[in-house]
C-alpha positions as CSV (number, residue, x, y, z in Angstrom):
1,X,-5.2,28.5,-59.2
2,X,-2.1,26.4,-58.4
3,X,-1.7,28.5,-55.1
4,X,-5.3,27.9,-54.2
5,X,-5.0,24.2,-54.9
6,X,-1.9,24.0,-52.8
7,X,-3.6,25.7,-49.9
8,X,-6.6,23.3,-50.1
9,X,-4.2,20.3,-50.2
10,X,-2.2,21.6,-47.2
11,X,-5.5,22.2,-45.3
12,X,-6.6,18.7,-46.0
13,X,-3.3,17.1,-45.0
14,X,-3.3,19.2,-41.8
15,X,-6.8,18.2,-41.0
16,X,-5.9,14.5,-41.5
17,X,-2.8,14.8,-39.4
18,X,-4.6,16.6,-36.6
19,X,-7.4,14.0,-36.6
20,X,-4.8,11.2,-36.3
21,X,-2.9,13.1,-33.5
22,X,-6.1,13.5,-31.5
23,X,-6.7,9.7,-31.3
24,X,-6.9,8.5,-27.7
25,X,-3.5,7.3,-26.3
26,X,-2.4,3.7,-25.5
27,X,-5.0,2.2,-27.9
28,X,-7.9,3.3,-25.8
29,X,-9.8,4.4,-28.8
30,X,-9.9,0.9,-30.3
31,X,-9.7,-0.9,-27.0
32,X,-11.5,1.2,-24.4
33,X,-11.5,-1.6,-21.8
34,X,-8.1,-3.0,-20.9
35,X,-7.1,-5.5,-18.2
36,X,-3.8,-5.1,-16.4
37,X,-1.9,-6.8,-13.6
38,X,0.0,-4.6,-11.1
39,X,2.8,-5.9,-8.9
40,X,5.1,-4.0,-6.6
41,X,8.0,-4.9,-4.3
42,X,8.9,-1.9,-2.1
43,X,11.5,-1.4,0.6
44,X,11.6,1.6,2.9
45,X,14.5,2.2,5.3
46,X,14.1,4.7,8.1
47,X,17.3,5.3,10.1
48,X,18.3,1.7,9.4
49,X,14.9,0.1,10.2
50,X,13.6,-1.7,7.1
51,X,9.9,-2.1,6.1
52,X,9.0,-4.3,3.1
53,X,5.7,-4.1,1.2
54,X,4.4,-6.5,-1.4
55,X,1.4,-5.4,-3.5
56,X,-0.5,-7.0,-6.3
57,X,-3.7,-6.2,-8.1
58,X,-5.9,-7.1,-11.0
59,X,-7.0,-3.8,-12.6
60,X,-9.5,-2.8,-15.3
61,X,-9.1,0.4,-17.2
62,X,-12.3,1.8,-18.8
63,X,-12.1,4.8,-21.2
64,X,-14.9,6.8,-22.7
65,X,-13.3,8.3,-25.9
66,X,-15.1,11.2,-27.5
67,X,-14.1,13.2,-30.6
68,X,-12.2,16.4,-30.1
69,X,-11.7,16.1,-26.4
70,X,-9.4,14.5,-23.8
71,X,-10.0,10.9,-22.9
72,X,-11.7,10.2,-19.6
73,X,-10.3,7.1,-17.9
74,X,-11.5,5.2,-14.8
75,X,-9.5,2.5,-13.0
76,X,-11.2,-0.3,-11.2
77,X,-9.6,-2.9,-8.9
78,X,-10.9,-6.5,-9.2
79,X,-8.5,-8.1,-6.7
80,X,-5.9,-6.6,-4.4
81,X,-3.4,-7.8,-1.9
82,X,-0.9,-5.9,0.2
83,X,1.5,-7.4,2.8
84,X,3.7,-5.2,5.1
85,X,6.6,-6.7,7.1
86,X,8.9,-4.9,9.5
87,X,6.6,-2.1,10.6
88,X,6.5,-1.2,14.3
89,X,2.9,-2.5,14.5
90,X,4.1,-5.9,13.2
91,X,3.2,-7.8,10.0
92,X,-0.1,-7.0,8.4
93,X,-1.9,-8.1,5.3
94,X,-5.0,-7.1,3.4
95,X,-6.8,-8.9,0.6
96,X,-9.9,-7.8,-1.4
97,X,-11.6,-10.1,-4.0
98,X,-15.1,-11.1,-5.2
99,X,-15.2,-13.3,-2.1
100,X,-14.9,-10.4,0.3
101,X,-12.2,-8.8,2.4
102,X,-9.7,-10.3,4.8
103,X,-7.2,-8.4,7.0
104,X,-4.6,-9.6,9.4
105,X,-2.9,-7.4,11.9
106,X,-1.3,-7.7,15.3
107,X,-4.8,-7.4,16.8
108,X,-6.0,-10.5,14.9
109,X,-7.8,-11.4,11.7
110,X,-10.9,-9.7,10.3
111,X,-13.0,-11.3,7.5
112,X,-15.9,-9.7,5.6
113,X,-18.1,-11.4,3.0
114,X,-18.9,-9.7,-0.3
115,X,-22.2,-8.3,1.2
116,X,-20.8,-7.2,4.6
117,X,-20.2,-3.6,5.3
118,X,-16.7,-2.1,5.4
119,X,-15.5,0.5,8.0
120,X,-16.7,3.1,5.5
121,X,-20.3,1.8,5.6
122,X,-20.4,0.4,2.1
123,X,-20.2,-3.3,1.2
124,X,-17.2,-5.0,-0.3
125,X,-19.4,-5.6,-3.4
126,X,-20.1,-1.9,-3.7
127,X,-16.5,-1.0,-3.0
128,X,-15.3,-3.1,-5.9
129,X,-18.0,-1.7,-8.3
130,X,-16.7,1.9,-8.0
131,X,-13.5,3.3,-9.6
132,X,-10.5,3.7,-7.3
133,X,-9.0,6.4,-9.6
134,X,-9.9,8.6,-12.6
135,X,-7.9,10.8,-15.0
136,X,-8.3,12.6,-18.3
137,X,-5.5,12.0,-20.8
138,X,-4.5,14.1,-23.7
139,X,-3.3,12.6,-27.0
140,X,0.2,12.2,-25.7
141,X,-1.0,10.2,-22.7
142,X,-0.5,12.9,-20.1
143,X,-3.0,13.7,-17.4
144,X,-4.6,17.1,-18.1
145,X,-5.1,17.6,-14.3
146,X,-4.0,15.6,-11.2
147,X,-5.5,12.2,-11.2
148,X,-8.4,11.7,-8.8
149,X,-7.9,8.9,-6.2
150,X,-10.5,7.3,-3.9
151,X,-10.1,8.3,-0.3
152,X,-11.8,5.1,0.9
153,X,-9.7,3.7,3.8
154,X,-9.3,0.3,2.0
155,X,-7.5,2.1,-0.9
156,X,-5.4,4.4,1.2
157,X,-2.2,5.4,-0.5
158,X,-2.8,3.2,-3.5
159,X,-2.1,5.8,-6.3
160,X,-2.5,3.2,-9.0
161,X,-3.3,5.7,-11.8
162,X,-0.1,7.7,-11.0
163,X,2.0,4.5,-11.0
164,X,0.5,3.4,-14.3
165,X,1.2,6.8,-16.0
166,X,4.7,7.1,-14.6
167,X,5.6,3.7,-16.0
168,X,4.3,4.3,-19.5
169,X,6.0,6.3,-22.3
170,X,4.3,9.2,-24.0
171,X,2.4,8.7,-27.3
172,X,3.4,10.6,-30.4
173,X,6.2,13.1,-30.2
174,X,5.7,15.6,-27.3
175,X,8.3,18.4,-27.1
176,X,10.8,18.0,-24.3
177,X,10.5,15.7,-21.3
178,X,7.2,14.2,-20.2
179,X,6.1,15.4,-16.7
180,X,4.6,12.6,-14.6
181,X,3.2,13.0,-11.1
182,X,5.2,11.1,-8.5
183,X,2.8,8.6,-6.8
184,X,2.2,8.7,-3.1
185,X,5.0,7.1,-1.2
186,X,3.7,5.4,1.9
187,X,1.6,7.9,3.7
188,X,3.2,10.9,2.1
189,X,2.2,12.7,-1.1
190,X,5.4,14.6,-2.1
191,X,3.7,16.7,-4.7
192,X,6.6,16.4,-7.1
193,X,6.5,15.9,-10.9
194,X,9.2,13.7,-12.5
195,X,10.5,14.9,-15.9
196,X,10.8,11.7,-17.8
197,X,13.0,11.6,-21.0
198,X,12.1,8.7,-23.3
199,X,13.9,7.1,-26.1
200,X,11.8,4.3,-27.6
201,X,10.6,2.2,-24.8
202,X,13.2,3.3,-22.3
203,X,12.7,6.3,-20.0
204,X,14.4,7.9,-17.0
205,X,14.0,11.0,-14.9
206,X,15.2,12.8,-11.8
207,X,13.8,15.5,-9.6
208,X,14.9,17.0,-6.3
209,X,13.4,19.4,-3.8
210,X,15.6,21.3,-1.2
211,X,12.8,22.2,1.2
212,X,10.1,19.6,1.1
213,X,7.4,19.7,3.8
214,X,5.8,16.3,4.5
215,X,4.3,16.8,8.0
216,X,4.6,18.9,11.1
217,X,8.3,18.9,12.1
218,X,9.2,16.7,9.1
219,X,10.9,18.9,6.5
220,X,14.0,18.2,4.4
221,X,15.6,17.5,1.1
222,X,14.3,14.9,-1.3
223,X,15.9,13.3,-4.3
224,X,13.9,11.0,-6.7
225,X,15.2,8.9,-9.6
226,X,12.9,6.9,-11.9
227,X,13.7,4.4,-14.7
228,X,11.2,2.6,-16.8
229,X,11.3,0.0,-19.7
230,X,8.1,-0.5,-21.7
231,X,7.2,-3.1,-24.3
232,X,5.2,-1.4,-27.0
233,X,2.6,-3.0,-29.3
234,X,2.1,-1.8,-32.9
235,X,-1.6,-0.8,-32.2
236,X,-0.6,1.8,-29.6
237,X,-1.1,-0.3,-26.5
238,X,1.7,-1.1,-24.0
239,X,2.2,-4.8,-23.4
240,X,4.2,-4.4,-20.2
241,X,6.3,-1.9,-18.3
242,X,8.8,-2.2,-15.5
243,X,9.4,0.8,-13.4
244,X,12.0,1.5,-10.7
245,X,11.8,4.5,-8.4
246,X,14.3,5.4,-5.7
247,X,13.7,8.1,-3.0
248,X,16.2,9.6,-0.7
249,X,14.9,12.0,2.0
250,X,17.0,13.7,4.6
251,X,15.0,15.5,7.2
252,X,16.2,18.6,9.1
253,X,15.6,16.7,12.3
254,X,18.2,14.1,11.4
255,X,15.8,11.4,10.1
256,X,17.0,9.7,6.9
257,X,14.5,7.9,4.8
258,X,15.4,5.8,1.7
259,X,13.0,3.8,-0.3
260,X,13.0,1.7,-3.5
261,X,9.9,0.7,-5.5
262,X,10.0,-2.0,-8.2
263,X,6.7,-1.8,-10.2
264,X,5.5,-4.1,-12.9
265,X,2.6,-3.5,-15.1
266,X,1.4,-6.3,-17.5
267,X,-1.5,-5.9,-19.9
268,X,-3.4,-9.1,-19.6
269,X,-5.1,-8.9,-23.0
270,X,-2.4,-7.2,-25.1
271,X,-0.7,-10.3,-26.4
272,X,-0.1,-10.9,-30.1
273,X,-3.5,-11.5,-31.7
274,X,-5.3,-11.2,-28.4
275,X,-8.1,-8.7,-28.0
276,X,-9.9,-7.7,-24.8
277,X,-12.7,-10.1,-23.8
278,X,-16.3,-9.1,-24.7
279,X,-18.5,-7.6,-22.0
280,X,-19.9,-10.2,-19.6
281,X,-23.6,-11.0,-20.1
282,X,-26.2,-9.8,-17.6
283,X,-26.2,-13.3,-16.0
284,X,-22.9,-12.3,-14.5
285,X,-24.6,-9.6,-12.4
286,X,-25.5,-9.9,-8.8
287,X,-29.0,-9.9,-7.4
288,X,-28.7,-6.1,-6.9
289,X,-27.7,-5.7,-10.6
290,X,-24.1,-4.8,-9.8
291,X,-21.7,-6.3,-12.3
292,X,-19.6,-9.1,-10.8
293,X,-15.8,-8.9,-11.2
294,X,-15.2,-12.5,-12.1
295,X,-14.0,-15.5,-10.2
296,X,-10.8,-16.1,-8.3
297,X,-9.9,-19.1,-10.4
298,X,-9.7,-16.8,-13.4
299,X,-6.5,-15.3,-11.9
300,X,-3.2,-17.3,-12.1
301,X,-1.2,-17.5,-8.9
302,X,1.0,-14.6,-10.0
303,X,2.7,-12.4,-7.4
304,X,0.9,-14.1,-4.5
305,X,-2.5,-12.6,-5.2
306,X,-4.3,-15.8,-4.7
307,X,-2.3,-17.0,-1.6
308,X,-4.5,-17.3,1.4
309,X,-7.7,-16.3,-0.3
């Protein structure tokens, strides 16, 4: 009888532990909608020629937790800005918001209203209403398959889901290092996974490839180093994370590429005692019924997102 009782007790404890372990990561079970701010300062040097990139975005993560399965996660961009200096084509800038889209290149400025069509044929309003990335996360916060990224020309090379996952520590106690996909660097997807080792909120990882093929006639050796520091909340959410990634690529044709990427993620509604805002009422929907993404004045002038809009 004692043996049977012990077995029943062990089974109950195991079931309870398993159910807790299966909770969605990063507080997505209790907070399925989270608002984040993304900022990036990036420098690429190709044979001594330097190109700098500034990026900033207001991002919404929406999860659909379901019992006994991985957590589907969609990532939406409310506002986005990128500025490139030092490129052969000259300085360029792109901004997307609820007001529309503006782009400035050497050929001159282009401005689209929220209802105007983009080069892909959809309107800016429709562009912002669709996710730019999707992933499914296991209980440790790892993507169960490569994250999907929109191929829309406006979001080319954005890789926001991969940057978010690389910056965040795993949940629970996974065995060994946590493999994270290296986000797209410029126009190149290196196809490497970075083994991140975490201790508390600090993580670091390194990976190298001796024969990496990036494009026709562009092969060589790549070395990548990543370091991240995350501020963890008691409820499982991550308040903020700072990530630094360094890439060194030596091509067989003699080209030498070095790049550094300083990434900052800040949860806009993860402060002490602050919960995500409730869903907006239907009055915040456009005439076509598409949810509106808020107003520009809701966003502080942080990282230059509002400049020029």
